[in-house]
C-alpha positions as CSV (number, residue, x, y, z in Angstrom):
1,M,0.4,0.1,0.5
2,R,2.7,2.1,0.7
3,A,5.3,1.7,-2.1
4,C,2.5,1.5,-5.5
5,A,-1.7,2.2,-4.1
6,S,-0.8,6.5,-4.3
7,C,-1.0,5.4,-8.4
8,H,-2.3,1.9,-9.0
9,G,-5.0,2.4,-6.5
10,E,-6.4,-0.5,-3.4
11,S,-6.9,-2.4,-5.6
12,G,-4.2,-1.7,-8.7
13,L,-6.5,-1.2,-10.8
14,G,-4.2,2.2,-12.1
15,Q,-6.5,4.9,-10.6
16,G,-4.8,6.3,-7.1
17,P,-5.4,9.6,-5.9
18,I,-2.1,10.7,-8.0
19,A,-2.6,9.2,-10.9
20,E,-4.6,12.3,-13.0
21,F,-1.7,14.8,-12.3
22,L,0.3,12.4,-14.1
23,T,1.3,12.5,-17.7
24,I,1.1,9.4,-18.4
25,P,-1.6,6.6,-18.1
26,V,-1.4,4.4,-14.8
27,P,-2.0,1.5,-15.6
28,G,-3.8,-1.1,-13.6
29,L,-1.5,-4.4,-12.6
30,N,-4.3,-7.3,-12.0
31,R,-3.8,-8.1,-15.8
32,L,-0.5,-8.4,-16.7
33,S,-0.9,-12.3,-16.5
34,A,-3.4,-11.3,-19.2
35,E,-1.7,-9.5,-22.1
36,N,0.7,-12.0,-21.4
37,D,-1.1,-15.3,-22.5
38,G,-2.2,-16.0,-18.9
39,A,1.4,-16.4,-18.4
40,F,2.8,-13.7,-15.1
41,P,5.4,-12.2,-16.4
42,M,7.6,-13.0,-12.6
43,L,10.5,-11.4,-13.7
44,Q,9.6,-9.1,-15.9
45,V,7.6,-7.7,-13.2
46,I,10.7,-7.8,-10.4
47,Q,12.5,-5.8,-13.3
48,I,10.8,-3.1,-13.1
49,I,9.6,-3.3,-9.8
50,D,12.8,-2.5,-8.7
51,G,13.9,-0.1,-12.0
52,R,17.3,-0.2,-11.2
53,T,18.1,-2.9,-14.3
54,G,17.1,-0.3,-16.8
55,V,13.9,-1.9,-17.5
56,R,11.5,1.5,-17.1
57,S,8.6,0.1,-19.6
58,H,6.5,2.9,-17.7
59,G,7.6,6.5,-19.6
60,E,10.2,6.8,-17.2
61,P,8.1,9.1,-13.8
62,M,7.8,5.5,-11.0
63,P,10.2,5.7,-8.9
64,I,12.8,3.4,-8.7
65,W,12.1,1.7,-6.0
66,G,15.1,-0.4,-5.6
67,D,16.7,2.4,-4.5
68,L,14.1,4.5,-2.6
69,F,14.5,0.1,-0.4
70,K,17.4,0.4,-0.1
71,T,18.6,4.2,1.0
72,P,17.3,3.7,4.2
73,L,19.1,0.7,5.2
74,V,22.8,0.3,4.2
75,G,23.4,2.3,7.1
76,G,22.8,0.3,9.7
77,M,23.2,-3.1,8.1
78,G,25.5,-2.6,5.1
79,D,25.1,-2.6,1.0
80,Y,25.2,-6.6,1.1
81,G,21.9,-6.9,4.6
82,A,20.1,-3.9,3.3
83,E,20.1,-5.9,-0.5
84,V,18.6,-8.9,0.7
85,I,16.0,-7.1,2.4
86,V,15.5,-4.5,-0.4
87,R,14.8,-8.0,-2.6
88,G,12.6,-9.7,-0.4
89,R,10.6,-6.3,-0.7
90,V,10.4,-6.7,-4.8
91,L,9.4,-10.2,-4.3
92,S,6.8,-10.2,-1.9
93,I,5.4,-7.4,-4.5
94,A,5.9,-9.3,-7.7
95,Y,3.8,-12.1,-5.4
96,Y,1.2,-10.4,-4.2
97,L,0.4,-9.0,-8.0
98,E,1.0,-12.4,-8.8
99,S,-2.2,-13.2,-6.7
100,I,-3.8,-10.3,-8.2
101,Q,-4.1,-11.8,-11.7
102,E,-7.7,-12.0,-13.3
């Protein structure tokens, strides 16, 4: 909810409270499998959420969540510990998105 709902909405349909102020349409996230021949594109979703891989299908406004999740953690955990937590957060979001597919 903290990372995605402001743009994608609580239901993931792209109707969050900030969506109307963006310069590009906010995609719904519940039809990713349907748009991918019935298979959930897990790796692509992870790369898009993480944002540090160069995959930017949102036309740039989407935050780079990998960096944003990592920044407050590095001080106390070091780079490696922070990276493990970031990957877990990104994977949790991807699993959630997989669970809301129609």
